[in-house]
KOLMARNU-988732 format. One record per residue (C-alpha): y, z, x; residue number from 1. Coordinates in pm, 1 decimal, padded with zeros to 6 digits, m for minus. Example, Ala and Ser with C-alpha at 12.3 -4.5 7.8 and 13.67 -1.06 7.14 Angstrom:
<pt <m00450.0 00780.0 01230.0> 1>
<pt <m00106.0 00714.0 01367.0> 2>
This chain:
<pt <18096.4 08147.0 16683.7> 1>
<pt <18225.3 07826.9 16519.0> 2>
<pt <18117.3 07473.8 16438.7> 3>
<pt <18350.4 07174.3 16417.3> 4>
<pt <18461.5 07051.3 16078.2> 5>
<pt <18338.3 06701.4 16166.7> 6>
<pt <17978.1 06651.0 16278.4> 7>
<pt <17745.0 06352.6 16312.4> 8>
<pt <17394.4 06269.1 16194.3> 9>
<pt <17140.9 06076.6 16401.0> 10>
<pt <16769.8 06029.8 16453.3> 11>
<pt <16510.7 05907.1 16699.3> 12>
<pt <16221.1 05743.5 16511.3> 13>
<pt <16316.6 05961.1 16209.4> 14>
<pt <16318.3 06288.5 16407.2> 15>
<pt <16665.0 06375.4 16276.4> 16>
<pt <16950.2 06584.1 16412.8> 17>
<pt <17296.9 06708.4 16338.9> 18>
<pt <17514.9 06645.0 16645.6> 19>
<pt <17853.0 06738.3 16773.4> 20>
<pt <18041.9 06718.1 17100.0> 21>
<pt <18196.6 07029.0 17252.7> 22>
<pt <18396.9 06906.3 17555.5> 23>
<pt <18575.5 07242.9 17589.0> 24>
<pt <18260.5 07457.6 17568.9> 25>
<pt <18412.2 07663.9 17286.5> 26>
<pt <18186.2 07575.0 16992.1> 27>
<pt <17861.0 07759.2 17052.9> 28>
<pt <17678.7 07776.6 16716.9> 29>
<pt <17538.2 08093.5 16565.1> 30>
<pt <17187.7 08114.3 16416.0> 31>
<pt <17337.6 08110.0 16065.7> 32>
<pt <17546.7 07802.9 16140.1> 33>
<pt <17245.9 07616.1 16277.9> 34>
<pt <17036.2 07701.5 15972.7> 35>
<pt <17323.2 07593.6 15744.7> 36>
<pt <17368.9 07257.5 15916.7> 37>
<pt <16993.7 07185.3 15919.0> 38>
<pt <16925.4 07302.1 15563.2> 39>
<pt <16820.0 06998.7 15357.4> 40>
<pt <16954.3 07145.3 15033.7> 41>
<pt <17269.6 07340.6 15124.4> 42>
<pt <17370.7 07164.0 15445.3> 43>
<pt <17319.7 06818.2 15595.7> 44>
<pt <16950.5 06855.1 15668.3> 45>
<pt <16789.1 06801.4 16006.8> 46>
<pt <16497.8 06893.9 16229.4> 47>
<pt <16741.5 07039.7 16479.8> 48>
<pt <17094.5 07065.8 16616.2> 49>
<pt <17218.3 06886.7 16929.3> 50>
<pt <17536.4 07008.7 17098.4> 51>
<pt <17673.3 06789.3 17378.1> 52>
<pt <17858.7 07017.2 17619.2> 53>
<pt <17969.5 06991.8 17983.7> 54>
<pt <17715.2 07167.3 18204.6> 55>
<pt <17992.2 07356.0 18382.0> 56>
<pt <18040.2 07563.2 18066.0> 57>
<pt <17698.8 07720.7 18119.4> 58>
<pt <17826.4 08061.8 18005.6> 59>
<pt <17830.4 07920.4 17650.4> 60>
<pt <17476.8 07777.7 17676.7> 61>
<pt <17196.0 08021.9 17586.8> 62>
<pt <16909.0 08055.4 17834.1> 63>
<pt <17088.7 07864.3 18109.2> 64>
<pt <17156.7 08068.3 18421.7> 65>
<pt <17443.4 07992.5 18658.0> 66>
<pt <17211.5 07899.3 18944.0> 67>
<pt <17018.5 07651.1 18730.6> 68>
<pt <17342.0 07503.7 18593.1> 69>
<pt <17471.8 07448.5 18946.5> 70>
<pt <17143.6 07279.9 19037.1> 71>
<pt <17176.0 07045.5 18738.7> 72>
<pt <17534.6 06963.4 18830.5> 73>
<pt <17436.2 06895.0 19191.9> 74>
<pt <17189.0 06635.4 19058.6> 75>
<pt <17463.5 06458.6 18862.7> 76>
<pt <17418.7 06615.7 18518.6> 77>
<pt <17779.6 06645.3 18402.4> 78>
<pt <17666.2 06679.7 18039.4> 79>
<pt <17407.2 06913.6 17888.3> 80>
<pt <17191.0 06885.7 17575.9> 81>
<pt <17213.0 07224.9 17405.1> 82>
<pt <16925.9 07192.5 17158.7> 83>
<pt <16817.4 07421.4 16872.8> 84>
<pt <16535.2 07406.9 16619.3> 85>
<pt <16622.3 07408.5 16250.2> 86>
<pt <16548.7 07781.4 16223.0> 87>
<pt <16814.4 07859.7 16485.3> 88>
<pt <16574.5 07918.3 16773.2> 89>
<pt <16649.9 07777.6 17117.4> 90>
<pt <16425.1 07492.5 17235.2> 91>
<pt <16361.7 07386.7 17593.3> 92>
<pt <16341.1 07011.0 17548.1> 93>
<pt <16334.6 06729.2 17293.2> 94>
<pt <16243.6 06374.9 17394.5> 95>
<pt <16379.3 06210.3 17080.2> 96>
<pt <16686.4 06431.1 17096.9> 97>
<pt <16758.2 06324.9 17455.2> 98>
<pt <16777.9 05960.5 17343.6> 99>
<pt <16991.8 06040.2 17040.3> 100>
<pt <17239.6 06257.1 17227.8> 101>
<pt <17266.9 05999.3 17507.0> 102>
<pt <17345.3 05725.9 17253.3> 103>
<pt <17597.8 05969.3 17103.7> 104>
<pt <17759.4 06015.2 17447.0> 105>
<pt <17773.5 05637.0 17482.2> 106>
<pt <17936.9 05595.0 17138.6> 107>
<pt <18198.8 05860.8 17218.8> 108>
<pt <18279.4 05705.8 17556.6> 109>
<pt <18140.6 05986.8 17770.7> 110>
<pt <17884.4 05741.7 17910.7> 111>
<pt <17994.3 05389.4 18004.3> 112>
<pt <17653.7 05224.4 18037.0> 113>
<pt <17805.7 04908.3 18185.5> 114>
<pt <17955.4 05100.3 18476.7> 115>
<pt <17689.4 05370.3 18503.5> 116>
<pt <17350.2 05221.9 18418.5> 117>
<pt <17172.1 05559.3 18410.6> 118>
<pt <17295.2 05857.8 18211.6> 119>
<pt <17209.4 06187.2 18381.1> 120>
<pt <17152.5 06458.2 18120.0> 121>
<pt <17102.4 06827.6 18181.1> 122>
<pt <16844.1 07008.9 17968.0> 123>
<pt <16666.6 07343.7 17974.8> 124>
<pt <16370.0 07150.3 18115.4> 125>
<pt <16572.9 07006.5 18403.7> 126>
<pt <16754.3 06678.2 18460.8> 127>
<pt <16658.6 06375.5 18251.1> 128>
<pt <16770.7 06022.6 18339.0> 129>
<pt <16816.4 05769.7 18059.7> 130>
<pt <16871.1 05393.4 18059.5> 131>
<pt <17003.2 05196.0 17762.9> 132>
<pt <16786.9 04886.8 17700.0> 133>
<pt <16945.0 04765.1 17375.8> 134>
<pt <16718.9 04570.3 17139.4> 135>
<pt <16349.5 04565.9 17227.4> 136>
<pt <16104.4 04381.9 17005.0> 137>
<pt <15871.7 04618.8 16824.8> 138>
<pt <16068.7 04931.0 16922.7> 139>
<pt <16420.1 04896.9 16777.5> 140>
<pt <16783.6 04795.7 16828.2> 141>
<pt <16917.7 05087.0 17034.7> 142>
<pt <16625.7 05151.5 17264.1> 143>
<pt <16654.2 05399.0 17549.1> 144>
<pt <16412.3 05473.6 17829.0> 145>
<pt <16388.8 05828.4 17961.3> 146>
<pt <16193.2 05969.2 18250.7> 147>
<pt <16067.5 06292.8 18097.8> 148>
<pt <15969.0 06433.2 18436.1> 149>
<pt <15656.6 06620.5 18542.4> 150>
<pt <15376.8 06730.5 18313.5> 151>
<pt <15086.8 06969.6 18343.4> 152>
<pt <14763.1 06987.6 18144.7> 153>
<pt <14518.2 07268.4 18082.6> 154>
<pt <14142.2 07250.9 18045.0> 155>
<pt <14020.7 07002.3 17783.4> 156>
<pt <13945.7 07160.2 17445.7> 157>
<pt <14027.5 07518.1 17546.7> 158>
<pt <14195.1 07590.9 17213.0> 159>
<pt <14049.3 07594.8 16864.2> 160>
<pt <14299.9 07479.7 16599.0> 161>
<pt <14268.9 07520.0 16223.5> 162>
<pt <14495.1 07466.3 15921.9> 163>
<pt <14562.9 07713.6 15643.3> 164>
<pt <14493.9 07467.7 15360.0> 165>
<pt <14229.3 07247.3 15522.6> 166>
<pt <13866.9 07342.8 15592.4> 167>
<pt <13729.3 07304.1 15943.8> 168>
<pt <13885.2 07309.5 16289.6> 169>
<pt <13936.2 07092.4 16596.8> 170>
<pt <13950.6 07144.7 16972.7> 171>
<pt <14296.0 07122.7 17133.8> 172>
<pt <14424.8 07077.9 17487.6> 173>
<pt <14736.2 07243.4 17627.8> 174>
<pt <15008.5 07023.8 17779.0> 175>
<pt <15338.7 07144.7 17920.1> 176>
<pt <15623.1 06892.8 17889.5> 177>
<pt <15892.3 07149.8 17958.9> 178>
<pt <15791.5 07293.1 17621.8> 179>
<pt <15437.5 07385.5 17505.4> 180>
<pt <15200.1 07154.0 17318.2> 181>
<pt <14842.3 07167.7 17197.6> 182>
<pt <14705.2 06816.0 17145.2> 183>
<pt <14409.5 06768.4 16909.1> 184>
<pt <14214.2 06444.2 16899.3> 185>
<pt <14088.8 06410.2 16542.1> 186>
<pt <13971.9 06046.8 16524.7> 187>
<pt <13845.0 05794.3 16780.4> 188>
<pt <13826.0 05443.2 16635.4> 189>
<pt <13794.7 05285.6 16978.8> 190>
<pt <13464.7 05442.2 17081.2> 191>
<pt <13604.9 05477.7 17430.9> 192>
<pt <13557.6 05853.6 17460.1> 193>
<pt <13226.9 05886.2 17278.5> 194>
<pt <13332.6 06095.2 16980.3> 195>
<pt <13555.3 06394.4 16907.5> 196>
<pt <13486.2 06765.1 16861.1> 197>
<pt <13625.5 06825.2 16512.7> 198>
<pt <13535.0 06937.3 16163.7> 199>
<pt <13867.3 06826.4 16016.1> 200>
<pt <13910.2 06521.7 15791.0> 201>
<pt <14111.6 06225.1 15922.0> 202>
<pt <14466.1 06265.3 16049.0> 203>
<pt <14627.8 06139.7 15727.7> 204>
<pt <14436.4 06393.1 15515.5> 205>
<pt <14574.9 06696.9 15700.2> 206>
<pt <14811.8 06943.9 15536.3> 207>
<pt <15073.7 07022.3 15802.5> 208>
<pt <15312.7 07202.8 15568.9> 209>
<pt <15228.5 07535.3 15737.4> 210>
<pt <15203.3 07615.1 16109.8> 211>
<pt <14857.1 07544.5 16253.9> 212>
<pt <14651.1 07843.7 16364.5> 213>
<pt <14585.1 07823.3 16738.6> 214>
<pt <14320.4 08036.7 16907.0> 215>
<pt <14374.1 08187.6 17153.8> 216>
<pt <14740.5 08215.4 17052.5> 217>
<pt <15023.5 08123.2 17288.5> 218>
<pt <15293.2 08389.0 17315.2> 219>
<pt <15568.1 08125.3 17312.7> 220>
<pt <15425.7 07940.4 17014.5> 221>
<pt <15361.6 07568.5 17042.3> 222>
<pt <15397.4 07224.9 16891.1> 223>
<pt <15062.4 07093.4 16769.0> 224>
<pt <14975.7 06722.3 16765.6> 225>
<pt <14693.8 06563.0 16563.5> 226>
<pt <14592.8 06224.9 16700.2> 227>
<pt <14393.6 05917.3 16602.8> 228>
<pt <14297.4 05691.2 16892.5> 229>
<pt <14304.2 05346.5 16728.6> 230>
<pt <14228.9 05087.0 16995.8> 231>
<pt <14240.5 04994.5 17362.2> 232>
<pt <14302.5 04627.4 17433.7> 233>
<pt <14180.4 04409.7 17717.2> 234>
<pt <14512.2 04446.0 17898.6> 235>
<pt <14444.6 04822.2 17912.6> 236>
<pt <14717.0 04912.1 17665.1> 237>
<pt <14627.4 05188.1 17424.6> 238>
<pt <14730.8 05229.0 17061.9> 239>
<pt <14726.9 05556.7 16872.3> 240>
<pt <14868.0 05736.1 16568.5> 241>
<pt <15005.5 06091.5 16571.8> 242>
<pt <15129.1 06361.8 16334.9> 243>
<pt <15291.9 06681.6 16454.5> 244>
<pt <15389.6 07030.2 16340.4> 245>
<pt <15681.9 07155.8 16550.3> 246>
<pt <15739.0 07525.6 16606.2> 247>
<pt <16048.6 07646.8 16424.6> 248>
<pt <16067.2 07329.6 16213.6> 249>
<pt <15739.1 07226.8 16046.1> 250>
<pt <15603.1 06874.2 16024.3> 251>
<pt <15846.2 06617.2 16161.3> 252>
<pt <15841.3 06239.3 16144.9> 253>
<pt <15831.4 06221.2 16523.8> 254>
<pt <15839.0 06442.5 16835.0> 255>
<pt <15926.6 06291.7 17172.6> 256>
<pt <15768.6 06556.8 17392.6> 257>
<pt <15469.9 06560.6 17157.1> 258>
<pt <15427.6 06186.6 17203.7> 259>
<pt <15434.8 06239.0 17579.5> 260>
<pt <15182.0 06522.4 17559.0> 261>
<pt <14959.5 06304.2 17342.3> 262>
<pt <14971.9 06022.3 17596.3> 263>
<pt <14883.7 06266.6 17875.8> 264>
<pt <14566.5 06375.4 17693.5> 265>
<pt <14472.2 06019.8 17594.6> 266>
<pt <14525.8 05902.3 17952.5> 267>
<pt <14309.4 06184.8 18083.1> 268>
<pt <14026.6 06095.5 17844.5> 269>
<pt <14036.6 05716.3 17880.7> 270>
<pt <14202.3 05630.6 18213.3> 271>
<pt <14456.1 05415.9 18022.7> 272>
<pt <14815.2 05498.4 18119.7> 273>
<pt <15029.7 05285.7 17886.4> 274>
<pt <15034.7 05378.8 17518.6> 275>
<pt <15203.7 05256.4 17203.6> 276>
<pt <15196.5 05550.4 16967.1> 277>
<pt <15282.2 05519.2 16600.6> 278>
<pt <15431.4 05809.8 16411.8> 279>
<pt <15561.7 05822.8 16057.1> 280>
<pt <15910.3 05738.2 16187.4> 281>
<pt <15822.6 05430.7 16395.2> 282>
<pt <15663.4 05333.5 16726.5> 283>
<pt <15735.8 05443.6 17082.8> 284>
<pt <15602.4 05339.4 17421.0> 285>
<pt <15476.8 05607.3 17660.7> 286>
<pt <15369.2 05553.7 18019.9> 287>
<pt <15187.8 05826.2 18212.5> 288>
<pt <15202.8 05850.8 18592.3> 289>
<pt <15063.4 06127.0 18814.3> 290>
<pt <15410.9 06276.9 18855.2> 291>
<pt <15591.4 06204.6 18527.6> 292>
<pt <15588.0 06060.6 18177.8> 293>
<pt <15821.7 05778.9 18069.1> 294>
<pt <15926.7 05756.7 17703.9> 295>
<pt <16085.1 05445.5 17549.3> 296>
<pt <16206.0 05438.3 17190.8> 297>
<pt <16485.0 05376.3 16943.1> 298>
<pt <16781.2 05600.0 16857.8> 299>
<pt <17038.4 05581.7 16579.0> 300>
<pt <17371.0 05745.4 16498.4> 301>
<pt <17395.0 05691.8 16124.6> 302>
<pt <17728.6 05847.3 16036.3> 303>
<pt <17968.3 06139.4 16048.6> 304>
<pt <18051.9 06406.1 15793.5> 305>
<pt <18368.9 06607.2 15741.3> 306>
<pt <18305.5 06941.2 15571.2> 307>
<pt <18533.0 07059.6 15291.9> 308>
<pt <18658.6 07414.8 15256.8> 309>
<pt <18437.2 07478.2 14955.0> 310>
<pt <18133.1 07368.1 15157.7> 311>
<pt <18165.4 07682.8 15365.5> 312>
<pt <17869.9 07918.2 15352.8> 313>
<pt <17835.8 08284.4 15452.5> 314>
<pt <17827.6 08329.4 15831.2> 315>
<pt <17959.0 07974.9 15886.5> 316>
<pt <18304.1 07928.1 16037.8> 317>
<pt <18460.4 07586.3 16077.9> 318>
<pt <18708.7 07495.6 16346.6> 319>
């Protein structure tokens, strides 16, 4: 178990990651190494770790079976996003991470976007296809569009969600985006849905420093989104605000799959399929179709770091 001496830092609407490329498939990180890299006091600090590795080295990728790897490769996914939460746990999918790691592949020359318009990325939630749009007004300078693939939604309001340091509770709806979400509509400023079933204060007043309590509990855990529906305009574009607590991380400035799950629930409640959702890290565009969700947002690679020998921590081994 080793990590490279040189790693990179990037973010997608302030959902931040440590990244590195592993073209030989020899740098699978240990739990301790992931926690070290993502530690905001002893390491670089990040919501998660992204390892860009050829899909053919599936033996070095946790929770990826040979048959699934071959299926990804047959669909054109030469590269794989090996993604981990900050606590070292394996995660199925990350929408912001998929944009960041694709921009990373472009910067390193693994993806020539002029010759190959679409980057085909393997993930634990299947193949994702990304297009580089460049600068888009209102979204950013390095905007990428990704088809996040199919979604599924449970019964509206099946879950009751509460917070350890906040009185009251709110109804939540399960959405599967390749990883599990419970979406809670806390405020409706539009009047389109006729009110919300909640006892919580407004979205900004919530204390998300501790994991929300979800009843009935999901065995896999879940990301939990708290949403304010702000407006729906005459052109049938919706605008909303979201905060999120991610399993294995805590509150993050943004969550790509959470934004998609939020749009799925808002679309179901209003019939509006195109949403501009604001998070603390920026704004993204989400479009819901019957078969998939499309996510469009900014990505940044902000720099690279070379570790020194005296930066080494127990259970961390540099290569």
